[in-house]
C-alpha positions in Angstrom: 62.4 110.5 98.7 61.4 109.4 95.0 64.0 107.8 92.9 66.9 109.7 90.8 68.1 108.2 87.2 71.7 108.6 88.7 71.1 108.2 92.2 75.2 106.9 92.4 76.5 110.5 91.1 73.9 112.0 93.3 75.0 110.1 96.3 78.8 110.9 95.6 78.3 114.2 95.1 76.6 114.9 98.6 80.1 112.9 100.1 81.6 115.3 97.9 80.1 118.3 99.6 80.7 116.8 103.1 84.2 117.0 102.6 84.5 120.5 100.9 85.7 123.2 103.4 86.3 127.2 102.5 89.3 128.3 103.6 91.8 126.4 101.3 93.9 128.5 98.8 94.9 125.9 97.0 94.2 122.5 95.9 97.2 120.7 97.3 96.1 122.2 100.8 92.9 120.9 100.1 94.7 117.2 99.1 96.6 117.8 102.6 93.6 118.4 104.7 91.8 115.2 102.8 95.0 112.8 103.4 94.5 114.6 106.9 91.4 113.2 107.2 91.9 109.8 105.5 95.3 109.6 108.2 92.4 110.0 110.9 94.3 113.0 112.2 91.5 115.3 114.1 90.1 118.7 111.5 93.1 121.2 111.3 92.1 124.7 111.3 92.4 127.0 108.1 93.8 129.5 107.2 94.7 130.2 110.9 95.8 133.5 112.0 98.7 133.7 114.3 96.8 137.1 116.4 92.7 136.4 116.9 91.0 139.1 115.6 94.3 140.8 113.9 93.6 141.3 110.2 97.4 142.0 109.4 98.4 138.7 111.2 100.2 135.9 109.3 98.3 133.4 108.8 99.3 129.2 108.6 97.7 127.1 105.8 96.7 124.6 107.9 97.0 124.1 111.9 96.1 123.7 115.3 95.9 126.5 117.5 95.6 124.2 121.0 98.7 122.6 119.9 100.9 125.1 118.2 101.5 123.4 114.8 101.1 125.5 111.8 101.5 123.7 108.7 102.3 125.1 105.6 102.0 124.1 102.3 105.0 126.3 99.8 103.5 125.9 96.0 106.1 127.1 92.8 105.5 130.8 93.2 107.3 130.6 97.0 110.5 130.1 95.2 110.5 133.7 94.1 112.5 136.0 96.3 109.5 138.5 97.7 107.4 135.6 98.3 110.1 133.8 100.1 111.4 136.5 102.4 107.3 137.0 103.3 107.1 133.4 104.0 110.6 133.7 106.5 109.2 136.6 108.4 105.5 134.3 108.5 107.8 131.4 109.9 109.8 133.4 112.3 106.3 135.0 113.7 104.6 131.5 114.5 108.1 130.3 116.2 109.0 133.9 118.5 105.6 133.0 119.4 105.7 129.1 120.3 104.7 127.3 117.7 106.0 124.4 115.5 105.9 125.4 112.2 105.7 122.3 109.3 106.6 123.5 105.8 105.2 121.3 103.2 105.5 121.0 99.2 106.1 119.8 96.0 108.1 116.8 97.2 105.5 116.0 99.8 102.6 116.2 97.2 104.3 113.9 94.9 103.9 111.1 97.8 100.2 111.6 98.7 101.1 113.7 102.1 102.2 110.3 103.7 105.7 111.1 104.8 103.9 114.6 105.8 101.1 112.2 107.9 103.9 111.2 109.7 105.8 114.3 110.5 102.6 115.6 111.7 101.3 112.6 113.8 104.7 112.7 115.7 104.7 116.5 115.9 100.8 116.4 117.1 102.4 113.7 120.0 104.8 115.8 121.4 103.5 119.4 120.7 102.6 122.2 123.5 99.2 121.7 124.7 96.3 124.5 125.5 95.1 123.1 129.1 92.2 125.3 129.3 91.4 124.2 125.9 91.4 120.6 126.6 89.4 121.0 129.8 87.2 122.5 128.0 87.5 125.9 129.3 89.1 127.6 126.0 87.3 127.1 122.3 89.4 124.8 120.4 89.6 127.2 117.5 
């Protein structure tokens, strides 16, 4: 490999590319995912559909299907009445299917998601487990 005049920038750009994911709908969702990675948590799914293959299914911003944990980051527009109603329906659908729903907001972002990481870790320790996935008989998706 030839010498590049700004090799540090190239190295940083490659490292940043390794962290990029398709699916985050907002910068705070990406920051949350990166904070989760820094905390040693497994990589969450992004825009996780409650019902796989159903285009009308409610989705979680991030989550762990095999643990039935849905994580939502609700930004400022989630305070609007119509969006708030839609969010409540979404969360109730996940809960009715046996999922735990964690809802995070700007207060969680303000402390770089440190308190939220604690909540996620505690929830993962006690959450439902998909034993077929854990034994290798099902996809972790």
